[in-house]
C-alpha distance (Angstrom), angle and dihedral (degrees) to the residues before:
residue distance angle dihedral
M1 . . .
D2 3.78 . .
K3 3.83 92.8 .
L4 3.78 93.6 54.1
I5 3.79 117.7 108.2
P6 3.84 103.1 -148.2
F7 3.77 119.9 -126.9
T8 3.79 106.6 -136.9
I9 3.79 134.3 -155.8
S10 3.84 85.9 -108.7
D11 3.79 91.5 54.9
L12 3.76 89.5 50.5
A13 3.81 91.8 50.6
K14 3.84 91.2 52.8
V15 3.83 93.1 58.2
T16 3.79 97.3 40.5
N17 3.80 117.2 93.9
H18 3.81 103.5 -149.2
R19 3.77 117.0 -150.5
S20 3.80 128.9 -178.7
G21 3.82 112.9 -105.0
E22 3.83 93.8 17.5
V23 3.77 133.6 93.6
K24 3.81 116.8 -151.9
F25 3.79 130.3 -161.6
G26 3.81 88.2 -112.6
E27 3.82 88.8 65.1
K28 3.77 92.9 53.1
M29 3.85 109.1 30.5
L30 3.77 115.0 104.0
T31 3.79 128.3 -123.2
V32 3.78 128.4 -170.0
P33 3.81 108.1 -91.2
K34 3.81 115.1 -113.4
G35 3.80 111.1 -90.6
E36 3.78 95.0 15.1
N37 3.81 122.3 119.5
C38 3.82 109.4 -108.0
H39 3.77 95.3 -140.3
D40 3.81 93.9 48.8
Y41 3.77 91.7 48.2
L42 3.82 93.4 50.6
K43 3.74 90.9 52.7
K44 3.81 93.5 56.0
C45 3.81 104.5 31.9
D46 3.80 120.8 100.0
A47 3.82 96.7 -133.3
Q48 3.82 112.6 104.6
Y49 3.81 99.2 -164.4
V50 3.74 122.8 69.1
L51 3.78 115.8 -160.8
F52 3.78 123.3 -161.2
G53 3.78 137.5 156.4
I54 3.77 136.2 -133.1
P55 3.85 104.1 -161.4
E56 3.77 99.4 -169.4
D57 3.82 140.7 111.1
V58 3.80 98.3 -174.8
G59 3.79 92.6 114.5
I60 3.77 90.5 50.5
R61 3.77 92.0 51.5
A62 3.83 88.3 49.6
N63 3.84 87.7 55.5
Y64 3.82 96.8 52.4
G65 3.81 91.0 -101.1
R66 3.79 133.2 139.4
P67 3.83 113.2 -96.3
G68 3.77 119.1 -126.3
A69 3.81 107.3 98.5
S70 3.79 90.3 101.6
S71 3.82 88.2 80.1
A72 3.82 96.7 61.3
W73 3.79 97.3 85.0
A74 3.83 95.1 58.5
S75 3.81 90.9 47.0
A76 3.79 92.9 46.5
I77 3.79 97.6 48.7
S78 3.77 92.3 49.2
S79 3.83 90.8 52.6
I80 3.79 95.1 42.8
A81 3.84 91.8 51.2
N82 3.81 89.3 58.0
I83 3.80 99.2 50.3
Q84 3.82 112.3 116.7
H85 3.83 114.4 -99.8
N86 3.79 103.9 -137.4
R87 3.80 145.2 130.0
F88 3.81 92.0 -68.4
C89 3.80 95.7 57.2
K90 3.79 132.2 -1.5
G91 3.79 126.7 -147.8
S92 3.81 89.6 -148.1
Q93 3.81 88.5 74.1
I94 3.83 89.8 71.0
V95 3.77 131.2 72.0
I96 3.78 116.0 -168.1
I97 3.77 112.6 -150.3
G98 3.85 97.3 177.3
Q99 3.74 138.2 -118.0
L100 3.76 136.9 -46.5
D101 3.83 111.7 -104.5
V102 3.82 102.2 -121.1
S103 3.80 96.0 154.3
E104 3.80 94.3 117.4
E105 3.77 94.1 48.1
M106 3.82 92.8 46.0
E107 3.77 92.6 49.3
A108 3.85 91.8 48.8
A109 3.82 91.1 48.0
K110 3.79 92.8 55.6
H111 3.75 90.4 69.3
L112 3.82 97.3 47.1
D113 3.81 126.5 92.6
F114 3.78 116.4 -148.6
H115 3.82 90.1 -153.5
T116 3.83 88.1 69.8
T117 3.79 117.2 77.9
S118 3.77 95.0 -142.9
D119 3.81 91.6 48.8
R120 3.82 91.4 50.2
K121 3.78 89.0 54.9
E122 3.79 89.2 50.9
L123 3.83 91.0 50.1
S124 3.82 89.7 51.2
L125 3.80 90.1 52.2
L126 3.81 89.4 52.5
V127 3.82 89.1 52.1
D128 3.81 88.5 50.9
K129 3.78 89.7 56.8
I130 3.77 92.4 50.5
D131 3.83 90.1 46.5
K132 3.80 90.9 59.4
E133 3.76 92.9 53.0
V134 3.79 94.8 46.1
V135 3.83 90.4 49.8
H136 3.76 90.6 51.9
I137 3.81 96.2 48.9
V138 3.79 95.8 43.2
S139 3.82 93.4 47.0
C140 3.85 90.4 50.2
I141 3.82 91.4 51.4
V142 3.83 92.7 48.1
K143 3.82 92.0 46.8
C144 3.79 88.4 56.0
G145 3.82 89.1 57.8
K146 3.79 93.8 -110.2
T147 3.84 131.9 127.9
P148 3.80 116.6 -118.5
I149 3.79 120.7 -137.7
I150 3.77 106.7 -167.4
I151 3.80 124.8 -166.2
G152 3.78 115.2 -161.5
G153 2.96 164.1 -133.2
G154 3.73 114.5 -168.8
H155 3.78 129.3 -14.0
N156 3.80 88.7 -106.3
N157 3.82 83.6 87.4
A158 3.86 90.8 70.7
Y159 3.81 86.1 82.5
G160 3.81 93.4 57.9
N161 3.79 91.5 43.6
I162 3.78 93.0 52.6
K163 3.80 96.8 42.1
G164 3.81 92.5 43.4
T165 3.81 93.0 50.1
A166 3.81 92.0 45.4
L167 3.84 91.5 51.3
G168 3.80 90.9 44.8
L169 3.79 91.9 52.4
G170 3.79 95.9 35.7
E171 3.80 94.7 -124.8
P172 3.80 140.8 75.8
I173 3.82 114.4 -90.1
N174 3.81 137.9 -149.6
A175 3.82 126.7 -123.9
I176 3.78 138.1 -153.1
N177 3.76 114.5 -158.3
F178 3.82 123.7 -163.8
D179 3.76 98.1 -158.0
A180 3.80 146.8 130.8
H181 3.86 88.2 -135.6
S182 3.75 133.3 50.1
D183 3.86 96.3 -135.2
F184 3.80 83.8 -153.7
R185 3.77 96.8 116.6
I186 3.79 126.6 143.8
L187 3.81 122.7 -63.0
E188 3.77 95.9 -103.7
G189 3.78 99.1 138.0
R190 3.78 124.9 -54.8
H191 3.77 122.2 -60.4
S192 3.81 140.1 133.7
G193 3.83 93.1 -79.4
N194 3.82 99.8 60.5
G195 3.79 109.2 39.3
F196 3.83 92.4 115.1
S197 3.82 95.3 43.9
Y198 3.79 91.1 52.7
A199 3.83 91.7 46.9
Y200 3.79 89.6 48.6
E201 3.84 93.3 47.8
E202 3.78 91.1 51.4
A203 3.82 92.1 48.8
F204 3.82 97.3 -116.3
L205 3.81 91.5 111.4
K206 3.82 112.7 61.5
K207 3.85 104.0 174.0
Y208 3.76 128.9 7.7
F209 3.81 133.0 -169.2
I210 3.80 121.7 -168.4
F211 3.76 110.5 -155.8
G212 3.82 119.4 -154.6
L213 3.81 102.0 0.6
H214 3.81 112.2 -171.5
E215 3.82 108.2 -124.1
N216 3.80 93.4 -151.2
Y217 3.77 93.6 58.5
T218 3.81 102.8 43.2
S219 3.77 116.5 92.9
K220 3.79 125.2 -131.5
N221 3.82 88.8 -119.1
V222 3.79 91.7 57.1
L223 3.80 92.6 46.1
D224 3.85 90.4 49.4
S225 3.77 90.5 49.2
L226 3.79 93.1 49.8
K227 3.81 91.4 48.8
K228 3.83 90.2 59.3
I229 3.82 93.3 55.8
E230 3.82 101.0 30.2
D231 3.81 91.1 134.4
R232 3.81 87.7 68.3
V233 3.82 105.1 20.9
T234 3.76 121.4 38.1
Y235 3.77 142.3 147.2
N236 3.75 151.0 -172.3
T237 3.83 124.9 -138.7
Y238 3.78 131.3 -122.6
D239 3.86 88.4 -133.3
E240 3.83 91.7 57.6
I241 3.77 91.9 51.4
K242 3.80 107.6 35.2
V243 3.80 106.1 19.1
R244 3.81 108.7 35.0
H245 3.86 94.9 20.7
Q246 3.80 91.3 -140.1
K247 3.80 87.8 137.7
A248 3.78 133.6 26.3
F249 3.81 128.3 -125.5
L250 3.77 102.0 -124.0
P251 3.86 97.3 41.6
E252 3.84 87.8 49.8
I253 3.80 89.5 52.3
M254 3.84 88.5 54.3
K255 3.80 91.2 47.9
A256 3.75 92.2 51.6
F257 3.79 90.8 46.6
D258 3.77 92.0 51.9
F259 3.80 88.5 52.6
I260 3.81 96.7 55.7
K261 3.84 107.3 20.6
T262 3.79 99.3 93.2
D263 3.81 93.7 74.0
P264 3.82 136.6 34.0
Y265 3.78 108.8 -73.5
G266 3.75 140.5 -168.2
I267 3.78 123.9 -132.8
E268 3.82 111.7 -138.0
I269 3.80 121.2 -169.6
D270 3.78 122.2 -171.5
L271 3.80 109.4 -168.8
D272 3.79 91.3 -155.1
A273 3.83 86.4 80.0
I274 3.84 89.7 71.3
P275 3.82 119.7 79.9
N276 3.80 118.3 -107.8
I277 3.81 95.4 4.1
A278 3.80 108.6 137.8
S279 3.77 107.5 -113.6
S280 3.81 141.0 133.4
A281 3.83 89.6 -91.0
M282 3.77 101.1 30.9
T283 3.84 116.9 -173.9
L284 3.79 137.7 -159.4
S285 3.80 93.9 -157.8
G286 3.80 125.4 57.1
F287 3.77 149.0 92.1
S288 3.79 120.2 -42.8
V289 3.79 125.3 -105.0
E290 3.80 88.8 -112.1
E291 3.79 91.5 55.2
L292 3.82 90.1 50.0
R293 3.78 90.3 50.5
Q294 3.83 91.3 50.4
F295 3.83 87.8 49.0
V296 3.81 93.1 53.6
S297 3.80 92.6 44.3
F298 3.81 92.6 49.3
F299 3.83 97.2 48.6
G300 3.78 93.3 40.5
N301 3.82 91.1 59.4
H302 3.81 96.8 80.4
K303 3.78 134.4 83.5
N304 3.79 90.7 -125.2
A305 3.82 94.7 59.4
S306 3.81 98.9 110.4
Y307 3.80 106.0 175.1
L308 3.81 143.9 -4.8
H309 3.82 121.6 -136.2
I310 3.78 122.1 -173.5
C311 3.79 114.7 -173.1
E312 3.82 150.4 158.5
G313 3.82 96.7 43.7
A314 3.86 108.3 137.5
P315 3.81 112.4 -169.3
E316 3.79 91.9 178.9
L317 3.82 89.8 61.9
G318 3.83 90.7 56.0
E319 3.77 133.7 72.4
E320 3.82 112.5 -54.4
K321 3.79 92.7 -135.0
N322 3.84 91.4 53.6
Y323 3.81 97.0 42.6
H324 3.80 89.9 126.9
L325 3.82 97.3 58.6
I326 3.80 98.5 84.1
G327 3.80 89.6 50.8
K328 3.79 88.4 50.7
L329 3.79 91.9 51.5
I330 3.80 90.1 49.5
G331 3.78 88.5 51.1
Y332 3.80 91.0 54.6
L333 3.79 90.7 50.7
V334 3.79 93.7 48.1
T335 3.81 92.4 51.1
D336 3.84 92.6 42.5
F337 3.87 87.6 56.4
I338 3.81 93.4 48.7
K339 3.81 94.6 44.4
S340 3.80 91.0 50.7
R341 3.80 90.0 58.4
K342 3.85 99.2 51.6
E343 3.83 94.5 108.2
L344 3.83 92.9 45.9
L345 3.82 96.6 63.0
């Protein structure tokens, strides 16, 4: 984990707002002690959930998107540190290992223009470099018997999460993706729109369900591709569920669960599926925050749930005075996931 910037006990203290009579997550979450090997510490520590951040938007830039998702990790960790440690959820269940060092890739991406073919190729190569590191970190966490909780960054990191988990478990995995987009686009060089198609092509992704696809933003080519492999990759649409009411939310959750539950699976959450959440592909129409929380809680409550990835939130694209809100939403999702798994441990 050479490219990991450790999150120290001092870092945790700086983002925790101490208050008399209260105990915050930041006072109870674990960090890797200075000088100790991260892998060795994860194997022996009691915390089940390993939190780390990928503060990048290189994959989004490579996919014609608006940068800004690199700011989500800082917002999230500040909010998570100030959640109340109580009988409903305990900070001691989490160990924070830090964030991936993507400074070189981010600096290089600043000077590249996605409208230029040669620059797009360079952006894809930068995403490749990030992929390798994400794969390594996730596989190490999984091999230690822990559950990764990954805060992005762009949705390009789904590839590293899937491959890393598959390598850690020694078998291909399934995925459920709460998203307005399929991220199953053509293999044209890595970016945030094809993490799942690359993982599928390389046989790390076995079965894949896209929950709440937006019909207006899914190309005919993608729909045709999905039709050919619908026994392994399928979807429902937001429009069917919430606009035309041809399908209902909870039965569709059960249908998706039945599709993926037989094997280990990753839970992928793209915050651009929620209205008015600052992101590279912000929407005005989508599922509610409460429905997203129900979704995370439902899919987390199974032994085959192998990781949680929350991505595409971009606090710096939102209102300055409400910069903290995306971090707060991520905190809700992280604790919903952990709470749902109480009876499984």
